[in-house]
C-alpha positions as CSV (number, residue, x, y, z in Angstrom):
1,M,-38.8,3.7,14.1
2,K,-36.9,4.2,10.9
3,P,-34.5,7.0,10.1
4,C,-35.0,9.2,7.0
5,S,-32.6,6.8,5.3
6,N,-30.7,3.7,6.4
7,E,-27.5,5.1,5.1
8,V,-26.0,8.5,5.7
9,E,-23.3,10.3,3.7
10,L,-21.3,12.6,5.9
11,A,-18.6,14.7,4.2
12,G,-17.6,11.9,1.7
13,F,-17.7,9.3,4.5
14,H,-20.3,6.4,4.1
15,E,-21.8,5.3,7.4
16,A,-24.8,3.0,7.8
17,D,-25.3,3.1,11.5
18,L,-26.0,6.7,12.4
19,I,-29.7,7.3,12.9
20,R,-30.5,10.9,12.0
21,Y,-33.5,13.1,11.2
22,D,-32.8,16.5,9.7
23,I,-35.5,18.8,11.0
24,D,-34.3,21.9,9.2
25,D,-31.1,23.6,8.1
26,R,-30.2,24.3,11.7
27,L,-31.2,21.2,13.7
28,T,-30.6,17.5,13.3
29,L,-32.1,15.0,15.8
30,A,-30.0,11.8,16.0
31,G,-29.1,8.6,17.7
32,Q,-25.8,7.9,19.3
33,P,-22.8,9.0,17.2
34,Q,-19.7,6.8,17.1
35,P,-16.1,8.0,17.4
36,E,-15.7,8.1,13.6
37,H,-18.6,10.5,13.2
38,W,-17.2,13.6,15.0
39,A,-14.9,14.9,12.3
40,A,-17.5,14.2,9.6
41,L,-20.1,16.1,11.6
42,A,-17.8,19.1,11.9
43,A,-17.0,18.9,8.2
44,E,-20.7,18.9,7.5
45,G,-21.0,22.3,9.2
46,F,-22.3,21.4,12.7
47,A,-21.2,23.9,15.3
48,V,-22.4,22.1,18.5
49,V,-23.3,18.6,19.6
50,I,-25.8,18.3,22.5
51,N,-25.9,15.0,24.2
52,M,-29.1,14.2,26.1
53,R,-27.9,10.8,27.4
54,S,-27.4,10.5,31.2
55,D,-24.1,8.5,31.2
56,P,-21.4,10.9,32.5
57,E,-18.5,8.5,31.6
58,R,-19.6,8.3,28.0
59,A,-20.2,12.1,28.0
60,T,-16.6,12.7,29.1
61,I,-15.3,10.6,26.2
62,Q,-17.7,12.2,23.7
63,Q,-16.8,15.7,24.8
64,R,-13.1,14.9,24.2
65,N,-13.9,13.4,20.8
66,A,-16.2,16.2,19.7
67,E,-14.0,19.0,20.8
68,S,-10.9,17.5,19.1
69,A,-13.0,17.6,15.9
70,G,-13.7,21.3,16.4
71,L,-17.3,20.9,17.8
72,R,-18.6,22.6,20.8
73,Y,-20.1,20.0,23.2
74,V,-23.0,20.3,25.7
75,H,-24.1,17.5,28.0
76,L,-27.8,17.9,28.8
77,P,-28.7,14.7,30.7
78,L,-32.5,14.6,30.7
79,P,-34.6,11.6,31.7
80,V,-36.2,9.2,29.3
81,Y,-39.4,8.9,31.3
82,E,-41.2,11.1,33.9
83,L,-40.4,14.4,32.2
84,E,-41.3,17.4,34.3
85,P,-41.7,21.0,33.3
86,E,-38.3,21.9,34.6
87,H,-36.7,19.4,32.2
88,L,-38.5,21.0,29.2
89,E,-37.4,24.5,30.5
90,Q,-33.8,23.3,30.7
91,Y,-34.0,21.9,27.2
92,H,-35.6,25.1,25.9
93,Q,-33.0,27.3,27.5
94,T,-30.1,25.2,26.1
95,L,-31.4,25.2,22.5
96,T,-32.3,28.8,22.6
97,A,-28.8,29.8,23.7
98,E,-27.1,27.9,20.9
99,Q,-25.9,29.5,17.7
100,G,-25.1,27.7,14.5
101,R,-26.0,24.2,13.4
102,V,-27.0,21.8,16.2
103,F,-26.6,18.0,16.3
104,L,-28.9,16.9,19.1
105,H,-28.7,13.3,20.1
106,C,-29.8,10.6,22.6
107,R,-29.4,6.9,22.2
108,S,-32.0,6.3,19.5
109,A,-33.3,9.7,18.4
110,T,-36.5,9.2,20.3
111,R,-36.0,11.4,23.5
112,V,-34.6,14.3,21.4
113,A,-37.7,14.2,19.1
114,L,-40.1,14.1,22.1
115,M,-38.4,17.1,23.6
116,W,-38.4,18.9,20.3
117,L,-42.2,18.2,19.9
118,L,-43.0,19.4,23.5
119,D,-40.9,22.5,23.0
120,R,-42.7,23.5,19.8
121,I,-46.1,23.1,21.5
122,V,-45.2,24.7,24.9
123,Y,-42.9,27.5,23.8
124,D,-43.6,28.1,20.1
125,G,-47.4,27.7,20.2
126,W,-47.5,25.0,17.6
127,T,-50.4,22.6,17.6
128,R,-49.6,19.0,18.4
129,E,-50.5,18.1,14.8
130,Q,-48.1,20.7,13.4
131,A,-45.2,19.3,15.4
132,E,-46.1,15.7,14.6
133,D,-46.3,16.6,10.9
134,A,-42.8,18.1,11.0
135,L,-41.4,15.0,12.7
136,R,-43.1,12.8,10.0
137,A,-41.7,15.0,7.3
138,A,-38.2,14.5,8.8
139,G,-38.7,10.7,8.6
140,Y,-40.2,9.5,11.9
141,D,-42.6,6.6,11.3
142,D,-46.0,5.7,12.8
143,D,-44.5,3.6,15.6
144,A,-42.4,6.6,16.7
145,M,-45.4,8.9,16.5
146,E,-47.4,6.5,18.7
147,T,-44.5,6.6,21.3
148,F,-44.4,10.4,21.2
149,A,-48.2,10.6,21.6
150,F,-48.0,8.4,24.7
151,C,-45.1,10.3,26.2
152,A,-46.5,13.7,25.4
153,D,-49.8,12.8,27.1
154,D,-47.8,11.7,30.1
155,Y,-45.8,15.0,30.1
156,F,-49.0,17.1,29.9
157,E,-50.6,15.1,32.8
158,R,-47.5,15.7,34.9
159,A,-47.4,19.4,34.1
160,A,-51.1,19.8,34.9
161,A,-50.6,18.0,38.2
162,A,-47.6,20.1,39.1
163,S,-49.4,23.3,38.4
164,R,-52.2,22.3,40.8
165,R,-49.8,21.8,43.7
């Protein structure tokens, strides 16, 4: 999967290792930021960082770094695999509650994109094609789209099975 560019310019700071996909003026989906990114993200106008990784030790360090840069920090540890409807509901509630510009990240910008795609379909009534087109427009490539298709199919199978119980 390739990011929208291999190099990112953040508030006059050149960094080549931050994977990010700008979905719109409010939301950026991204890979793992490094300590040097926090101040640059705040300077770029982000209000909140939402971390979807599950590592609580890393989250504690990230929270300290983000807050010291003036960013609000939310830890939303959601699984990579075997997503259930309650995970999507938790994601939806968290994103809906946020005001301002959101920097949503996981390790590689894959889980955040999958959750965004599922949220558009389930809560916003988008077709799968509309959501996929938006992710492509942000820079996600065909390999990423294949991963999202597989994981979305798995999610919808789980959701259907859960509703039959």
